Each structure stands twice: as structure tokens, then as C-alpha cells.
N, C-alpha and C positions, 0 to 999 in steps of 0.2 A: 581401833589399830591393826592392822596385818601386818605377819610375820611371816618373812618367806627367806630363802636362801636366794644371794644376791647371785647372778649369772659372769659375772665377770667379761661380760662381752663389752671388747673397746667401742668407745660411742658415749655422746651424748650422756652426761651423770642423770638429766633429768628424766629420763626415759627411767620406765618401772623396773628393767633390767630384772624381769623374773624368768625362770627357768620355765620350757613349756615338752610336757606339764609340770607345775609348779609343783616349787617343794616347800611347804609351809613349816614353821618353827612352831614347837608345840609351846605350850603356856610351861610345862616342865624344865623344858629347855632355857627360856626367858627366865624363869625361876631359879633356875640355878647359875645364870650368869647375874642374876641380882638385879636383870631390868623388871624394872616395876612398871604398871601402867592403871587407870582407871578409866573408865567413858562417864562424863560428867557432862549430862546437854549443856551446850548454852545458854539455854535460856533459865534462869533462876540457877545459875550455876555457882554463888559468891558462895551461899552457907557451904555447902559441901567443900569447895575449895578452901575458906576457912576452918573449916574443919580437920579436913589432912593436913591444912601448912601447921595447925596448931597441933596436932598429934606427932608429926613428924618436926616440931622445933622449927618450923621454916619463919622467920621474923619479918622477910623483907620481899620486896617483890618488885617489878616493872615491867613494861610492856615493851615488845619489839615489832615492828613492823619491815621485816625482811620484803624489799619491792625495790624495783628502781625508783618509784615514786618517795615513797619511805626513807630508804637511806641516800638518793642524791648520789653523789659524786662519788662515793666511797663503794657503791654498791658490786660492782667490780671486784674487787679486791676484796671487798668481804666475803663474798660468795667462795671465791678463791681459797680465802682464810677457813671458809667453813668445812671446805669439803679434805683439807687436807687431814690424813689421817693425826688424832692428837689424842689425848687422855685430860683430865682436871683432877685437882688435892680435892675438890668438892662433887658431890651431887650436880649434875644437872639436872634440873627440875624444869618442865614446857607443861605449859598449859595452850592447846591451840583452841583461839579463839575463830576463826578466818582462815582459810587458804590452806594449802597440804601443802606434804613435803616428805622427806624421807631422811628417816636416822640410820646409818649404818653402823653397827656393832661388831667388833670379834668376839667370834667365839672363842674359848678355851677351850682344850687345847688345841683344835684342827687348825686356828686362824683364819677358818672361813668369815665372809662378811654374812650377816643376817640383815637384811632391809628390812624397817622398822615404815611402813605407811602409815601417816598422821594427816587425820582430818579435824574439824570442828568436831571439840569433843573430847578428843583426847587429850588424858594427863600422861605424862611420861614421866620416869625415873631413872636415869642411865647414872649408874654407879660410879663416884672418884676411883680413880686410877683402870678402867675398863678404854680400850681405845675405840675410837668411834668417829664420825664425820657426820655433816651433813648437809642435804641441798635441797633446794627446791624442785617441784616437780614444774611440769610445761604450762602451768598455770604463772607460773614466777609470781609468786605471793603467798605469805601464810605473816599472820599477827598473831602473837603468843604470847602470853604472860609466863615471866621467868618469875621465879620463885628462887629466895634465897636463905642457907641458914644464920648468916650476918650480913656483914655489906654487901652492897650488889657486885658481883666481880666477875670477870669471865676471861679466866688466865688458861690457852691452849698452851699444851705442851707435849710440841709433832715429835711421832715417835722416832725413838731413837736409839743408841747402845744407853746412852743418861735415864731415858725414861723406862728403859727395862729394868734400870736397878731404883731407879725414885720408891721412896719408902713406901705411898701412896699403894702405888702399882703392885711392890712386891706384898704388901696387908689386902691388895684385892684379891691376887692370885690364891694368897693363904684361903681366903674366906670362900674361893668357890672350890678349894680344896686341890687346887696346881700347885707344886712344888716350884718356887721361884729358884 
């Protein structure tokens, strides 16, 4: 996974949107935001994924194939939904099996976008309460294992005044040392 500041230049969201020169984001910054990641080679990944899942209490999982072929008629709608700035009340855990894409997370308190370029073997954990979004890159395909602490669910809460006061958002801000 490569982390860098998003350039905010208008245009295709699937492009890298990297500054020139690039503005890399440090491990310390990601850790401060409570964004976690591991690299687990796809070949023989199950024992390591299972160990991480057990350690973190992830009881369920499924596979998602984000592509025109994998999603059919709902593809365009889903891509737009994924790229809307939102938060979840649960961690978002993804292990990339094939393809590639971008998770963008909001840095707190600067409100800058940090782009996380993911590829096969990347396992990321986006904490509950952080504003983020997702998009494919120009290859237009990603297959990921989604891990869940409870029943599989993906409920986005688009950024608004209501989400700014959501208890999960407030708790996240406290955990990263920002007064809500």
C-alpha cells in the first residue's frame, strides 16, 4: 500500500491524483489516524488472514468483485456510492485479492484527503467514525475479501451535520486526540 496526499485536482477519480513531487504520508500519520495495514502475499494468505481475524475478533467474511462484470447493472450506481464521502459505525476491513484501487481517508484535524493505493496482498483496516471513500483505479477491477466483526453489513453514513455528531464519529475523534 502506498499512502500520499490527494491533489484535489478536478478530473477522473480513478487517476492517481498525486502531487508532483509526491507528498507521501508517513506510517506515524496513518497510525495516529488509526488506519492499519499489513502486506500478506496472496499465495498462501489464509493462515495469516485467519490469525489476524481471530486476533481482532472478525467472525464473518465474504468476497466482493467490484467491476462491471462482477456487479452488472448496479456497477455505476455502486461506484458513485463508494466515492461519496462517508463513515461507518464499524471498522471497514479489506484484503485485496486481485485488481487495485484507492481508499481516501480524511486526515484529522486538517481535513486533507490521504489516498491509499491498494493492490493484491494489502490488508487495510479503516476505523469506525473516520470519513473516507473508495474508487477503482483505471484498471476498473478489484476483488477483495471483506471481514466483519459481526454479521456482514456495509452501511455508509454520508458526511453531514448528523454524522459530525454521530456517537461513533465522536468516539473516533476522541481516540485520535481531537476534541469533538
